[in-house]
C-alpha positions as CSV (number, residue, x, y, z in Angstrom):
1,M,29.5,2.6,51.5
2,K,30.1,4.3,48.2
3,T,32.7,1.7,47.3
4,A,30.2,-1.1,47.9
5,V,27.6,0.5,45.7
6,V,30.1,0.9,42.9
7,T,31.1,-2.8,43.3
8,V,27.5,-3.9,43.1
9,A,27.0,-1.8,40.0
10,A,30.2,-3.2,38.4
11,K,29.1,-6.8,39.1
12,E,25.7,-6.0,37.7
13,R,27.2,-4.7,34.5
14,E,29.5,-7.7,34.2
15,A,26.5,-10.0,34.6
16,H,24.5,-8.1,32.1
17,P,26.5,-6.6,29.2
18,R,25.6,-3.1,28.2
19,Y,23.8,-4.1,25.0
20,V,21.4,-7.0,24.2
21,N,22.1,-9.0,21.1
22,R,19.7,-8.0,18.4
23,E,19.0,-11.5,17.0
24,L,18.3,-13.0,20.4
25,S,16.1,-10.0,21.3
26,W,14.0,-10.7,18.2
27,L,13.6,-14.3,19.2
28,E,12.3,-13.1,22.5
29,F,9.7,-11.1,20.6
30,N,8.6,-14.1,18.6
31,R,8.4,-16.0,21.9
32,R,5.9,-13.4,23.0
33,V,3.9,-13.9,19.8
34,L,3.7,-17.6,20.6
35,D,2.5,-16.8,24.1
36,Q,-0.6,-15.4,22.5
37,A,-1.3,-18.9,21.0
38,A,-1.1,-20.4,24.4
39,D,-3.5,-17.9,25.9
40,P,-6.8,-19.6,26.7
41,T,-8.6,-16.3,26.9
42,R,-8.2,-15.7,23.2
43,P,-10.7,-17.2,20.7
44,L,-9.5,-20.6,19.4
45,L,-8.9,-19.7,15.7
46,E,-7.1,-16.5,16.8
47,R,-4.8,-18.7,18.9
48,L,-4.2,-20.9,15.8
49,K,-3.4,-17.7,13.8
50,F,-0.7,-16.7,16.3
51,V,1.0,-20.1,15.7
52,A,0.9,-19.3,12.0
53,I,2.3,-15.8,12.6
54,F,5.1,-17.3,14.8
55,G,6.0,-19.7,12.0
56,S,5.9,-17.0,9.3
57,N,8.0,-14.6,11.4
58,L,10.6,-17.4,11.9
59,D,10.7,-18.1,8.2
60,E,11.6,-14.4,7.5
61,F,14.1,-14.4,10.3
62,F,16.0,-17.2,8.6
63,M,15.6,-15.8,5.1
64,I,17.1,-12.4,6.2
65,R,18.8,-12.4,9.5
66,V,20.3,-15.9,9.7
67,S,21.3,-15.7,6.0
68,G,23.2,-12.6,6.9
69,L,25.1,-14.4,9.7
70,H,25.9,-17.2,7.3
71,E,27.5,-14.8,4.9
72,Q,29.8,-13.6,7.7
73,L,31.2,-17.0,8.3
74,G,34.6,-17.2,6.9
75,G,34.3,-13.6,5.7
76,V,34.6,-10.1,7.2
77,P,32.9,-10.1,10.6
78,V,30.4,-7.4,11.3
79,A,30.9,-5.7,14.7
80,T,27.8,-5.8,16.9
81,P,27.3,-3.5,19.9
82,D,27.3,-6.6,22.2
83,M,30.5,-7.9,20.5
84,T,29.1,-11.4,19.7
85,S,30.5,-13.3,16.8
86,A,28.4,-14.7,14.0
87,E,29.4,-18.2,15.1
88,D,28.2,-17.6,18.6
89,Q,25.0,-15.9,17.5
90,L,24.2,-18.8,15.2
91,A,24.8,-21.3,18.1
92,A,22.6,-19.3,20.5
93,I,19.9,-18.9,17.8
94,R,19.8,-22.7,17.2
95,V,19.3,-23.4,20.9
96,T,16.4,-20.9,21.2
97,V,14.7,-21.8,17.9
98,Q,14.8,-25.5,18.7
99,A,13.1,-24.9,22.1
100,E,10.5,-22.6,20.7
101,V,9.6,-24.7,17.7
102,A,9.2,-27.7,20.0
103,R,7.0,-25.6,22.2
104,A,4.9,-24.6,19.2
105,A,4.5,-28.2,18.0
106,S,3.5,-29.3,21.5
107,L,1.0,-26.5,21.8
108,L,-0.5,-27.4,18.4
109,I,-0.6,-31.2,18.9
110,R,-1.6,-31.4,22.5
111,D,-3.8,-28.3,23.0
112,L,-5.1,-26.5,19.9
113,L,-5.9,-29.5,17.6
114,P,-7.8,-31.4,20.3
115,E,-9.8,-28.2,21.1
116,L,-10.5,-27.7,17.4
117,A,-11.9,-31.2,17.3
118,R,-14.1,-30.5,20.3
119,Q,-15.4,-27.5,18.3
120,G,-16.2,-29.7,15.3
121,I,-13.1,-28.9,13.2
122,H,-11.2,-32.2,12.8
123,V,-7.6,-32.2,11.5
124,E,-7.3,-35.8,10.5
125,T,-4.4,-38.2,9.9
126,W,-4.8,-40.9,7.2
127,T,-5.2,-43.6,9.9
128,S,-8.0,-41.7,11.6
129,L,-10.2,-41.5,8.5
130,S,-13.3,-43.5,8.1
131,E,-13.4,-45.8,5.0
132,P,-15.8,-43.5,3.1
133,M,-13.5,-40.6,3.8
134,K,-10.5,-42.5,2.5
135,Q,-12.4,-43.4,-0.7
136,W,-13.4,-39.8,-1.2
137,A,-9.8,-38.6,-0.5
138,H,-8.4,-41.0,-3.0
139,R,-10.8,-39.8,-5.7
140,Y,-9.8,-36.2,-4.9
141,F,-6.2,-37.2,-5.2
142,R,-6.6,-38.8,-8.6
143,E,-8.7,-35.9,-10.0
144,S,-7.1,-32.8,-8.4
145,V,-3.7,-33.7,-7.0
146,F,-2.1,-36.5,-9.1
147,P,-2.0,-34.5,-12.3
148,L,0.1,-31.7,-10.6
149,L,2.8,-34.0,-9.1
150,T,6.2,-34.7,-10.6
151,P,8.2,-37.3,-8.8
152,L,11.9,-36.5,-9.4
153,A,14.3,-39.4,-9.0
154,V,17.9,-38.9,-8.0
155,D,20.4,-41.2,-9.7
156,P,23.3,-40.9,-12.2
157,V,21.0,-39.8,-15.0
158,H,18.6,-37.7,-12.8
159,P,20.5,-34.8,-11.0
160,F,19.4,-33.7,-7.6
161,P,16.4,-31.3,-8.2
162,F,16.3,-27.6,-7.2
163,L,14.4,-27.1,-4.0
164,S,12.6,-23.8,-3.9
165,N,12.4,-21.5,-0.9
166,L,9.9,-22.6,1.8
167,S,8.7,-25.5,-0.4
168,L,7.4,-28.6,1.4
169,S,8.6,-31.8,0.0
170,L,8.4,-35.6,0.4
171,A,11.6,-37.6,0.6
172,V,10.7,-41.1,-0.8
173,E,12.8,-44.2,-0.7
174,A,11.7,-47.2,-2.7
175,T,13.1,-50.6,-3.5
176,D,12.8,-52.3,-7.0
177,P,11.5,-55.8,-6.2
178,V,13.2,-57.2,-9.2
179,T,16.7,-55.8,-8.9
180,G,16.7,-54.9,-5.2
181,D,18.0,-51.4,-5.9
182,R,17.0,-48.8,-3.4
183,R,16.1,-45.5,-5.0
184,F,15.4,-41.9,-3.8
185,A,12.9,-39.4,-5.2
186,R,11.6,-36.1,-4.2
187,I,8.0,-34.9,-4.6
188,K,7.1,-31.3,-4.1
189,V,3.7,-30.5,-2.4
190,P,1.8,-28.2,-4.8
191,E,1.6,-24.7,-3.5
192,S,-1.4,-24.0,-5.8
193,L,-3.7,-26.3,-3.8
194,P,-5.0,-25.7,-0.2
195,R,-2.7,-27.0,2.5
196,F,-5.7,-28.7,4.2
197,V,-8.1,-30.7,2.1
198,A,-11.8,-30.5,3.2
199,L,-13.0,-34.1,3.0
200,G,-16.2,-35.4,1.7
201,G,-17.7,-38.6,2.9
202,T,-18.1,-37.1,6.4
203,D,-19.8,-38.8,9.3
204,G,-21.8,-35.7,10.4
205,R,-19.3,-34.7,13.1
206,G,-18.4,-31.4,11.5
207,A,-15.6,-30.4,9.2
208,H,-12.9,-32.9,8.5
209,L,-9.6,-31.7,7.0
210,L,-6.5,-33.6,5.9
211,P,-3.1,-32.1,5.4
212,L,-2.3,-32.3,1.7
213,E,1.1,-33.8,2.3
214,D,-0.5,-36.6,4.3
215,L,-2.8,-37.4,1.4
216,I,0.1,-37.5,-1.0
217,A,2.2,-39.7,1.3
218,H,-0.6,-42.3,1.4
219,S,-1.1,-42.3,-2.3
220,L,2.4,-43.1,-3.4
221,G,1.4,-46.3,-5.0
222,D,-0.2,-44.2,-7.8
223,L,3.1,-42.4,-8.3
224,F,5.4,-45.3,-8.0
225,P,3.6,-48.4,-9.3
226,G,5.4,-51.7,-9.0
227,V,8.0,-50.7,-6.4
228,V,8.0,-51.1,-2.6
229,I,7.9,-47.8,-0.6
230,E,10.4,-48.1,2.2
231,D,10.3,-44.6,3.7
232,C,8.4,-41.4,3.2
233,L,9.2,-38.3,5.3
234,F,8.6,-34.6,4.9
235,F,11.2,-31.9,4.7
236,R,11.3,-28.1,4.0
237,V,14.1,-25.8,2.8
238,T,14.6,-22.1,3.7
239,R,16.9,-20.0,1.4
240,D,18.6,-16.6,1.6
241,M,16.1,-14.1,0.2
242,D,17.8,-10.8,0.9
243,M,18.7,-8.6,-2.1
244,D,22.0,-6.8,-2.3
245,I,21.8,-4.1,-4.9
246,L,24.6,-1.6,-5.6
247,E,22.6,1.3,-6.9
248,E,25.6,3.2,-8.0
249,E,26.2,0.4,-10.5
250,A,22.6,0.2,-11.6
251,A,21.8,2.2,-14.7
252,D,18.1,1.3,-14.4
253,L,17.1,0.5,-10.8
254,L,13.6,-0.9,-11.8
255,S,15.2,-3.4,-14.2
256,V,17.8,-4.4,-11.7
257,V,15.3,-5.0,-8.9
258,D,13.1,-6.9,-11.4
259,R,16.0,-9.2,-12.3
260,E,17.1,-9.6,-8.6
261,I,13.5,-10.8,-7.7
262,R,13.8,-13.6,-10.3
263,Q,17.3,-14.5,-9.1
264,R,16.4,-14.4,-5.4
265,R,14.7,-17.8,-5.5
266,F,18.1,-19.3,-6.1
267,G,19.6,-18.0,-2.9
268,A,21.8,-20.3,-0.8
269,A,20.0,-22.6,1.6
270,V,20.2,-21.6,5.3
271,R,17.8,-24.1,7.0
272,L,16.6,-27.6,6.5
273,E,13.5,-28.7,8.5
274,V,12.7,-32.4,8.6
275,A,10.2,-34.7,10.2
276,P,11.5,-37.0,13.0
277,G,13.0,-40.3,11.9
278,L,14.8,-39.1,8.7
279,P,17.2,-41.9,7.8
280,A,20.9,-41.0,8.1
281,R,21.6,-41.6,4.4
282,V,18.7,-39.3,3.3
283,R,19.8,-36.7,5.9
284,K,23.4,-36.8,4.5
285,L,22.1,-36.5,0.9
286,L,20.0,-33.5,1.6
287,L,22.6,-31.7,3.7
288,D,25.3,-32.4,1.1
289,K,23.2,-31.3,-1.9
290,L,22.1,-28.1,-0.1
291,E,25.6,-27.4,1.2
292,L,24.5,-27.2,4.8
293,E,25.9,-28.4,8.1
294,D,24.4,-30.6,10.8
295,D,23.6,-27.4,12.8
296,D,21.5,-26.1,10.0
297,L,19.1,-29.1,10.3
298,Y,16.0,-28.7,12.5
299,E,13.9,-31.7,13.4
300,T,10.3,-30.7,14.0
301,E,7.4,-32.8,15.3
302,G,4.1,-32.4,13.6
303,L,3.4,-30.0,10.8
304,L,6.3,-28.4,8.8
305,G,5.7,-24.9,7.7
306,L,3.5,-23.5,10.4
307,S,2.6,-20.5,8.2
308,G,0.2,-22.9,6.4
309,L,-2.0,-22.7,9.5
310,F,-3.3,-19.4,8.2
311,G,-5.6,-21.4,5.9
312,L,-6.9,-23.5,8.8
313,A,-7.4,-20.4,10.9
314,S,-9.6,-18.9,8.2
315,Q,-12.4,-21.4,8.8
316,P,-15.8,-19.8,8.6
317,R,-16.5,-20.0,12.3
318,P,-17.0,-16.4,13.6
319,E,-17.8,-17.6,17.1
320,L,-14.2,-18.8,17.3
321,K,-12.7,-15.5,16.2
322,D,-12.4,-12.0,17.5
323,P,-15.5,-9.9,16.9
324,P,-15.1,-8.0,13.7
325,L,-13.8,-4.5,14.1
326,V,-16.1,-1.7,12.8
327,P,-13.8,1.3,12.8
328,R,-14.9,4.9,13.4
329,T,-15.4,6.8,10.2
330,V,-15.4,10.5,9.3
331,E,-18.1,11.4,6.9
332,W,-18.2,14.4,4.5
333,D,-21.0,15.4,2.3
334,G,-19.0,16.7,-0.7
335,P,-15.5,16.9,-2.0
336,D,-15.0,20.4,-0.6
337,D,-15.9,19.3,3.0
338,I,-12.8,17.3,3.7
339,F,-10.6,20.2,2.8
340,E,-12.7,22.5,4.9
341,A,-12.5,20.2,7.8
342,I,-8.7,20.0,7.6
343,A,-8.6,23.8,7.3
344,E,-10.5,24.1,10.6
345,G,-7.8,22.2,12.4
346,D,-5.5,19.2,12.3
347,I,-7.1,15.7,12.3
348,L,-5.6,12.7,13.9
349,L,-6.4,9.2,12.5
350,H,-5.6,6.3,14.8
351,H,-5.8,3.1,12.8
352,P,-7.4,0.6,12.9
353,Y,-9.8,2.2,15.4
354,D,-10.3,5.0,12.8
355,G,-11.0,3.7,9.4
356,F,-8.4,4.0,6.6
357,G,-11.3,5.0,4.4
358,T,-10.8,8.6,5.5
359,V,-7.3,8.6,4.0
360,L,-8.7,7.1,0.8
361,Q,-11.5,9.6,0.7
362,F,-9.0,12.4,1.1
363,L,-7.0,11.0,-1.8
364,R,-10.1,10.4,-4.0
365,S,-11.4,13.9,-3.3
366,A,-8.0,15.3,-4.3
367,A,-8.1,13.2,-7.5
368,E,-11.5,14.4,-8.5
369,H,-11.6,18.0,-7.3
370,P,-11.2,20.4,-10.2
371,D,-9.2,22.9,-8.1
372,V,-6.6,20.3,-7.0
373,L,-3.6,20.8,-9.3
374,A,-1.0,18.4,-8.0
375,I,-0.7,15.3,-5.8
376,K,2.7,14.0,-4.5
377,M,3.0,10.8,-2.5
378,T,5.4,8.1,-1.2
379,L,4.5,4.5,-1.7
380,Y,6.4,1.9,0.4
381,R,4.1,-1.1,0.5
382,A,1.4,-0.6,-2.0
383,G,-0.1,-4.1,-2.0
384,S,-1.4,-6.1,-4.9
385,N,-4.9,-4.5,-4.9
386,S,-4.0,-1.0,-3.9
387,E,-6.9,1.5,-3.8
388,T,-4.3,4.2,-3.1
389,A,-2.3,3.5,-6.3
390,A,-5.5,3.2,-8.3
391,A,-6.6,6.6,-7.1
392,L,-3.3,8.1,-8.2
393,V,-3.7,6.5,-11.6
394,R,-7.1,8.1,-12.0
395,A,-5.7,11.5,-10.9
396,A,-3.0,11.3,-13.5
397,E,-5.4,10.1,-16.2
398,G,-7.6,13.1,-15.3
399,G,-4.8,15.5,-16.1
400,K,-3.5,16.3,-12.6
401,Q,0.2,16.5,-12.0
402,V,1.0,13.4,-10.1
403,A,4.4,12.6,-8.7
404,V,5.0,9.3,-6.8
405,S,8.1,8.0,-5.0
406,V,7.8,4.2,-5.3
407,E,10.2,2.2,-3.1
408,L,11.3,-0.7,-5.3
409,K,13.3,-2.3,-2.4
410,A,10.4,-2.7,0.1
411,R,11.2,-6.3,1.1
412,F,8.8,-8.9,-0.3
413,D,6.6,-6.2,-1.9
414,E,9.0,-5.5,-4.7
415,E,6.9,-7.1,-7.4
416,N,3.7,-5.3,-6.4
417,N,5.6,-2.0,-6.4
418,I,7.1,-2.6,-9.8
419,L,3.7,-3.3,-11.3
420,W,2.2,-0.1,-9.8
421,A,5.2,1.9,-10.9
422,R,4.7,0.8,-14.5
423,A,0.9,1.4,-14.2
424,L,1.5,5.0,-12.9
425,E,4.0,5.7,-15.6
426,R,1.5,4.5,-18.3
427,A,-1.1,6.9,-16.8
428,G,1.2,9.9,-17.1
429,A,2.4,10.2,-13.5
430,H,6.0,11.2,-12.7
431,V,7.5,8.1,-11.0
432,F,10.8,8.1,-9.2
433,Y,12.6,5.7,-6.9
434,G,13.7,8.0,-4.1
435,A,17.2,9.1,-3.2
436,S,20.2,7.0,-4.4
437,G,21.4,4.4,-1.9
438,L,18.5,5.0,0.5
439,K,15.1,3.3,1.0
440,T,12.3,5.8,1.2
441,H,10.4,4.6,4.3
442,A,8.7,8.0,5.0
443,K,4.9,8.1,4.6
444,A,3.8,11.5,3.1
445,L,1.0,12.7,0.8
446,L,0.9,16.3,-0.4
447,V,-2.1,17.9,-2.2
448,V,-1.8,21.3,-3.8
449,K,-5.2,23.0,-4.2
450,R,-6.1,26.3,-5.8
451,E,-8.2,28.5,-3.4
452,G,-9.1,31.8,-4.9
453,H,-5.9,33.5,-6.2
454,A,-3.6,31.4,-3.9
455,L,-2.4,27.8,-3.5
456,R,-2.9,25.9,-0.3
457,R,-1.0,22.7,0.6
458,Y,-2.8,19.9,2.4
459,V,-0.7,17.1,3.9
460,H,-1.1,13.7,5.3
461,L,1.8,12.3,7.3
462,S,1.7,8.8,8.8
463,T,3.6,6.2,10.9
464,G,2.2,3.5,8.6
465,N,1.9,2.4,5.0
466,Y,-0.6,3.5,2.5
467,N,-2.1,0.0,2.4
468,A,-5.8,-0.5,3.2
469,S,-5.2,-4.2,4.2
470,T,-2.5,-3.7,6.8
471,A,-4.4,-0.6,8.1
472,K,-6.9,-3.1,9.4
473,L,-4.3,-5.1,11.2
474,Y,-1.6,-2.6,12.4
475,T,-2.0,0.2,14.9
476,D,-0.8,3.4,13.2
477,T,-1.3,7.1,13.6
478,G,-1.7,9.7,10.8
479,L,-2.1,13.5,10.7
480,L,-4.1,15.5,8.2
481,T,-3.1,19.1,8.2
482,C,-2.7,22.2,6.2
483,D,-0.1,23.7,8.4
484,P,1.9,26.0,6.0
485,D,5.3,25.0,7.5
486,L,4.6,21.3,7.1
487,G,3.3,21.9,3.6
488,A,6.5,23.8,2.7
489,D,8.5,21.0,4.3
490,A,6.7,18.3,2.3
491,T,7.4,20.2,-0.9
492,E,11.1,20.3,0.0
493,L,11.0,16.6,0.7
494,F,9.5,15.6,-2.6
495,N,11.9,18.0,-4.5
496,A,14.8,16.3,-2.7
497,L,13.4,12.8,-3.6
498,S,12.7,13.6,-7.3
499,G,15.6,15.9,-8.0
500,F,18.8,16.6,-6.1
501,S,19.3,18.8,-3.1
502,R,22.2,18.3,-0.8
503,T,21.0,20.5,2.1
504,P,17.2,21.1,2.0
505,T,15.9,23.4,4.7
506,Y,13.1,22.0,6.8
507,R,11.0,24.1,9.2
508,K,9.2,21.5,11.3
509,L,10.0,18.1,9.8
510,A,13.1,16.2,10.9
511,V,14.2,14.0,8.0
512,A,16.6,11.1,7.9
513,P,19.4,10.7,7.1
514,V,19.9,14.5,7.3
515,T,18.4,15.8,10.6
516,L,16.5,13.0,12.3
517,R,19.3,11.5,14.3
518,S,20.6,14.8,15.5
519,T,17.0,15.9,16.4
520,I,16.4,12.8,18.5
521,L,19.7,13.1,20.3
522,A,19.1,16.8,20.9
523,K,15.7,16.1,22.4
524,I,17.1,13.4,24.7
525,E,20.0,15.7,25.7
526,A,17.6,18.5,26.5
527,Q,15.8,16.3,29.0
528,T,19.1,15.1,30.4
529,A,20.2,18.8,31.0
530,R,16.8,19.6,32.6
531,A,17.2,16.7,35.1
532,R,20.8,17.7,35.9
533,A,19.4,21.2,36.7
534,S,16.8,19.6,39.0
535,K,13.9,20.5,36.6
536,P,11.1,18.2,35.6
537,A,12.0,15.9,32.8
538,R,10.6,12.8,31.0
539,I,11.1,10.7,27.9
540,F,8.4,8.5,26.4
541,A,9.0,6.5,23.2
542,K,6.8,4.0,21.6
543,L,8.7,2.1,18.9
544,N,8.9,-1.1,16.9
545,A,12.6,-1.5,17.6
546,L,15.5,0.1,19.5
547,V,18.9,-1.0,18.2
548,D,21.0,2.2,17.6
549,K,24.0,2.3,20.0
550,Q,24.3,6.1,20.0
551,V,20.7,6.6,21.0
552,I,20.9,3.8,23.6
553,D,24.0,5.5,25.1
554,A,22.1,8.8,25.2
555,L,19.2,7.2,27.0
556,Y,21.7,5.6,29.5
557,Q,23.1,9.1,30.2
558,A,19.5,10.5,30.6
559,S,18.8,7.7,33.1
560,A,22.0,8.5,35.0
561,A,20.9,12.1,35.2
562,G,17.6,11.0,36.8
563,V,15.3,11.3,33.7
564,P,12.4,8.8,33.9
565,V,12.5,7.0,30.6
566,D,9.5,5.0,29.5
567,L,10.0,2.8,26.4
568,V,7.4,0.8,24.8
569,V,9.2,-1.4,22.2
570,R,7.2,-4.0,20.4
571,G,10.1,-6.1,19.1
572,V,13.8,-5.9,19.2
573,C,15.3,-3.9,22.1
574,C,19.1,-3.8,22.6
575,L,18.9,-1.5,25.6
576,R,19.0,-3.2,29.0
577,P,16.7,-1.5,31.6
578,G,17.0,-1.5,35.3
579,V,20.8,-2.1,35.5
580,A,22.3,-0.4,38.6
581,G,24.6,2.5,37.6
582,V,23.4,2.3,34.0
583,S,19.7,2.3,33.4
584,E,17.8,2.1,36.8
585,N,15.5,4.9,35.6
586,I,14.6,3.2,32.4
587,R,11.5,1.0,32.0
588,V,10.9,-1.1,28.8
589,R,7.6,-2.7,28.0
590,S,6.2,-4.6,25.0
591,L,2.6,-4.8,24.0
592,V,1.6,-7.8,21.9
593,G,-2.1,-8.0,21.1
594,R,-4.8,-8.6,18.5
595,F,-3.3,-5.8,16.3
596,L,0.3,-5.4,15.4
597,E,1.6,-2.4,17.3
598,H,3.2,-0.3,14.6
599,E,2.8,3.4,15.6
600,R,5.8,5.4,16.7
601,V,5.0,8.1,19.3
602,L,7.5,10.2,21.1
603,V,7.0,12.6,24.0
604,F,9.7,14.8,25.6
605,G,9.0,16.7,28.7
606,V,6.4,17.0,31.4
607,G,3.0,18.7,31.6
608,H,2.3,21.7,29.4
609,E,6.0,21.9,28.4
610,A,5.9,18.4,26.8
611,T,6.4,18.1,23.1
612,Y,4.8,15.4,21.0
613,F,6.0,13.8,17.8
614,L,5.0,11.0,15.4
615,T,7.5,9.3,13.2
616,S,8.0,6.7,10.6
617,A,11.4,5.7,12.0
618,D,12.4,3.2,14.6
619,W,15.6,3.9,16.5
620,M,17.8,1.7,14.4
621,P,21.0,2.6,12.3
622,R,19.2,1.6,9.1
623,N,16.3,4.1,9.8
624,L,18.4,6.9,11.0
625,D,21.3,6.7,8.5
626,H,20.2,4.6,5.5
627,R,16.5,5.5,4.9
628,V,14.4,8.5,4.2
629,E,12.3,8.9,7.3
630,L,10.1,11.6,8.8
631,L,9.5,12.9,12.3
632,F,6.7,15.5,12.6
633,P,5.4,17.5,15.6
634,V,1.9,17.3,17.0
635,T,1.0,20.8,18.3
636,S,-2.8,20.5,18.7
637,E,-3.6,20.2,22.4
638,A,-6.7,18.2,21.5
639,I,-4.7,15.7,19.5
640,Q,-2.0,15.5,22.2
641,D,-4.8,14.7,24.7
642,R,-6.0,11.9,22.3
643,L,-2.5,10.5,22.2
644,R,-2.4,10.4,26.0
645,R,-5.8,8.7,26.2
646,E,-5.3,6.3,23.3
647,V,-1.5,5.5,23.4
648,L,0.1,6.3,26.7
649,E,-2.6,5.7,29.3
650,P,-3.9,2.3,27.9
651,I,-0.4,0.9,28.2
652,E,-0.2,2.0,31.8
653,R,-3.6,0.4,32.6
654,D,-3.1,-2.8,30.7
655,N,-2.7,-5.9,33.0
656,C,-2.9,-8.8,30.5
657,R,-1.1,-7.9,27.2
658,V,1.9,-5.9,28.3
659,Y,5.3,-7.5,29.0
660,E,8.0,-5.9,31.3
661,M,11.6,-6.4,30.3
662,A,14.1,-7.4,33.0
663,P,17.8,-6.5,33.1
664,D,18.6,-10.0,31.8
665,A,16.6,-9.3,28.6
666,T,13.8,-11.7,29.5
667,Y,10.2,-10.5,29.6
668,K,7.5,-11.1,32.1
669,R,3.9,-10.8,31.2
670,R,1.5,-8.8,33.4
671,H,-1.5,-10.6,34.8
672,P,-4.5,-9.2,36.6
673,A,-4.4,-9.2,40.4
674,P,-6.7,-11.7,42.1
675,G,-10.2,-10.6,41.6
676,A,-9.2,-7.7,39.2
677,K,-10.8,-7.3,35.8
678,P,-8.5,-7.9,32.8
679,V,-7.7,-4.7,31.0
680,D,-6.5,-4.9,27.4
681,A,-4.9,-1.7,26.1
682,Q,-6.1,-2.4,22.5
683,A,-9.6,-3.2,23.7
684,L,-9.8,0.2,25.4
685,N,-9.4,1.9,22.0
686,L,-12.1,-0.1,20.2
687,P,-14.9,2.3,19.0
688,H,-17.5,0.8,21.3
689,A,-15.2,1.3,24.3
690,A,-13.9,4.7,23.8
691,P,-15.5,7.0,21.2
692,A,-13.1,9.8,20.3
693,D,-13.3,13.2,18.9
694,D,-11.8,13.1,15.4
695,R,-9.7,16.2,16.2
């Protein structure tokens, strides 16, 4: 009998390799995002927004992940835990992307746009316009669009133009009626104008909108007078947008990043999206000029550039959107009160259900309080209109000692961070760019306040960015504390970031790349040892991604020892649950809802012996080995109870937004049992549903 069990386990492992491919796992996540657009229980404009998110996600996937695979072709291969070559990954990606993009187009054309029309929002084509609308549209074209267009011919005296990243273009073929010559030209759709033109000349049936590219395509006579337009089709280019900076060769990191941002737009093309029916000669021209292969071309029905739907989803129709969230707020009467409240006990902030205004108030109080002597902070994604950075500027201008670690390499936020770094320097703040060769992804704010004849350190540690905009959209947890050990650890952290310290000593913090990996592995091993000794054991981890092979292997060992392992992984998960002889005690779930699940919560142990942690780090090699990250303990029983009530239990109760991962790496969505009421984990945390103590 034992032999039979071993044989079954061996066959199961053969059918399902030990590790899931990272890129295909990410595509599974984006498929779950698109599921939300297909969900008829969601408000209509929210469904449209999820299509835009799906498209935007896919753009970044090609700009970063697919471009990295392209670089491996013909070069040095990068070993992956699942041992899949770059060629095989690209082939598998193509199959999945084609299917999902077709699904998105069908959903948009056959479901969402007709439903929008029934709600009075009509996305028109040129042929569907009434004659008054066409006249209005042509006037708008002549006055507001035509002056911005530059048709670029391609011939011996006109070289093929540069096609910028994610730019939407028209490929135009025209014939000269005198010479009979067939000519090609490219027209770029202006990004400075709205993607959807709100039409005048309406017929009283509600809003009428026309895609800008459709308007241009039907106004080509103004751009090419005297020639015969033969073909006009849309296409879109995606380029490599990753930056590769060798910091050891960079004398001035800020200047190097600034230069790389300007050069990034010239990255190699990695994807060509085209409308159906592109003539073979135009197809060959575009692929040749972009140095792409046939497999890099994706034919897409309907709109190209689904991220443009964000504008359409922003229509002022509140009844077609989620009800606005009014977060819980913590009010203090004076600048001393917030410090007194923290001194009474640690405070948990669970965003977006708790307002980010509390963090801003803490920072503003620190900036204005006469007894606050120093403020130190990490900034990862500041944003273009950062109240956080503005408060730091005021504090520095007010004479306080302000030290800020600005991460210049925060992808796609580099420009904002450079601007804030320069503004902080002008205000007199000490600005530094973290540890050499590492991204600083930790989120920490340290305030040093004089109280009597002593100094007390107040600390805010968080799983999310100091960005008021994303704090309304992402779920994150933050801790306000004046714990002396955490205050001392935060001081050590900032000293290590601004100066140099090879072996800083931390009391309660675990910091990557120094101690975080070993701490996590030790916590997993401790639960494994308990299970082997027939003692109660449990591991719970809520993360954005699980990729690290060493951590996955440790979790497999825990499962083999009998430890129940509950993983809630929003996106990429390279661990395979439920495989006989490997991971039968591991369960993996993913929660995809109105808010982007971003908090990282860890629990090791059972009952009163359980230890709780919050962290900025996912379990990925980059986070554990190549970034500055933090893991910090939650020791307050009241806050532990809140984490149980607001993070762990809602996921267990959810029957409509949670997906279960199968051994074959596919996901199945939970649905309410017949007659059961839908339970949404995020809705359970909305302020009207579950008022919470702020402690």
